[in-house]
N, C-alpha and C positions, 0 to 999 in steps of 0.2 A: 228408593231405587230409581234409576234413570228410566225414562219412557222410551220404548223401542218402537220406531216407525219402520215398517217393511214396505218398500216400494218395488214392485215387480212389473213384469210386462215383457213384450217381445223385444228382440234386438233392434235398436235404433227407433224404438217407439217414442223416445224423448225423455226417458227417466232422468238422465243426468241434467238435462235442461230444466225440467220441472223442479228437480231437487234444488238446483242452484237458485232458481227464482224464489222458492219457498224459504230457503235459508236466508236470503237477503231480506225477506219480509219479516221473518221471525227474529232475526238477529244472529249473526255468526258467532257471537259470544255465548249463545245458548245451545249450539248444535255441534255435534260431531258426526261426520259422514263416513261411512264405511262402504267401499265397493266390493261386491262379491267377486268381481273380475280378478281380484288379487288372490283368490282362494282356489284357483285351479291347482290340481295336483302337480307336484313336481315330477318331471319325467327324465331325470338325468340318465336313467338306464336305457333310454331309447335314442336312436339316431334322429337327426333332424328330419329326415324323410319319413320316419315312422311317426314322429310327433305331428307332422303336417296332416297325417291321416286320422288323427284322433277326432272323435266326435265331441267338440267342445260345447255342443248345445244339448248334451245329455247330462242328467244329474250325476252319473258315474264319473264325470270329468272333474268334479269338485271334491274338495277335502272337507267333508261334512263334519267330521269329528272336530277339526280345528275351528270351523265356522261356529258350531254350537258352543264350544268352549269359550271362544273370544267374545261372542255376543252376550253370553251369560256373564262373563267377567265385566263387560262394559255396563250391563244392566245393574250389576252389583257395585258399580262405581270403582272398578279396578282398571288400571291401564293395561294395555296389551301391546305385544310386539308383532305388528301385522306384516305378513309377507308382501313382497312387491313382485308383480309378474311382468315379464318381458314378452310382448306379443310378437315380436319379430323372431325370437328364438324358441318360443313356446316353453320357456323355462322360468322358474323363480329366480329373481336376482339374488345376489349374495347378501346385499344389504337389506335391512328390514326398516320399518317405520314404527316408532313409538306413538301409539294413539291413546290420548287421555280421555277419560269418560267425561260426559257432560250431562246436562239436564235432559236433553233430547238426543237420541242416537238414531240417525237415519241409515238404514241398511238397504242398499240399492243394488239391483241386479236381476237378470232374467229368472233366476231361481229363488227369488226372495219369498215367494209364496208356495213353493213346491214341497218343502220339508215340514212335516207336521210338528216336529220338535221345535223348529225355528218359529213356526207360526204360533206355537204355544207361548213362546217368549215375547212375541210382539204384542204391543198395546193398540196399534192401529195398522191395518193392512190395506194397501193401496195397489191398484192395478192400472197401468198406463196403456192405453190402446191407441192404435193408429192404423191406417190402411196399409195393406201389403205393399202397394206401389210406393208409398211415401217412405216406409221403413227400408225398402230395398235401395232406393236412391240415397237415403241418408247413410246407409251402411257402406255403399260404394264410395261415397265421398270421404267418410271417416276412415275407412280401412286403407284407402289409397294415400290420403294425406298424413294420417297419424300413425299408421302401423306399417307403412311401406309395403303393402301387398300389391301384387299384380292384379289387373282387372280380371284376368282369366281365373286366378285362384279365388277371387272374391265371388265371382259368379258361380263357379263350381261348388264352393262351400255353401253358398246360399241355397242352391237347389238340392244339394246332396244331404245337408243336415239342418241348416237354419230353418228353412220353411217347413219341412216335415216334422221336426221336433217342436216347432212352435204349435203346429196344429195338434200334435199328439199330446204334448206335455205342458207347454207354457200356457196356451189359451185356456185350457180347463181350470188352471189355477185361479182364474178370475172369479170362480165360484166362491173362493175363500175371502175375497176382498170386502172390506167395509165400504170402500169407495172406488168406483171405476172412473178414470179420467180420460177424456178424449183429447188427444194431442195431434190432430190431423190438419193443423194450420187454420182451423176455424176459430173465430173469435168466440170465447165462452168464459164462464165464471169458474172453471174447474180449479185453476190455481188459487183463486181467492177462497174457494170453499176448502181446499186442502190447507191453506194457510190458517184459516179459522180453526180447523180441527186440530192442527198442530199447536196453535196457541192455546187451545183448550187443554191439550196434554201438558203444556208448560204450566198452566194454572193448576192442574192436578198435582204435578210434581212439587210445586211451591206451596201447596196446601190451601190455595185460595178457593178451590171447589173440590168436591168429592167425585170420584169416578162412579157416576150413577148409571152407567150403561146397563140397559135391561137385557135379559136373555130370554129367548123364545122358549116356551115350554115344549116338552117333547110333543112333536106333531102326531106321531103314530103310537099312542099309548096302547097298552094291552086292552084297556077298557074300550077304546074306540074301535080297535080291530075286532074284538069279540062282538061288539054291538053290530058291527058292519057285516061280518062274515058268518057268525054263528047263529044268527036269527033264522 
């Protein structure tokens, strides 16, 4: 089965940048990348004004049934027909993209570590972190240049939903990560470390090494609790 790498973190923390760097290092021929941004629910039944008011930083905005189904298919080395999302209209495009499985599947997006079923599919879970100021500036530049948003809409969305949802939902998902990467513009070895770990996953897929990952024993066993509180 393919090895699934989940890369989560806040909006504009640099997930796409880090993913691209790692894919270059591991080899594009070995990796398929899937962006969870394409899995926003379709909202054809709503007006454009109504769609602009949707909280796109909440798990309810995503099509989890389709996400789980597609990532499971890719893990089992089956191709998928992935939706494509238009951020200017807040709708899915009519066309789709055929995505073929590969040895390594990188699933990247703010919600990558939120859903337990998706985490259970993952073989390596990564959280990308950056300062609030840097994420805000990156988001302003991206949304203005790439998504045709007005500065007013960018600022309003950031303070109404992006920042509070990060603090409430996204940031706590770092607790599920195997690796936390800092992408705050400081020189560090985080990308090199992630590249090493993904190359290890490639070795596992190709049978060169076994997945010898250890699991922690239950920390609070009945025996420990009884010994602590019933004496």
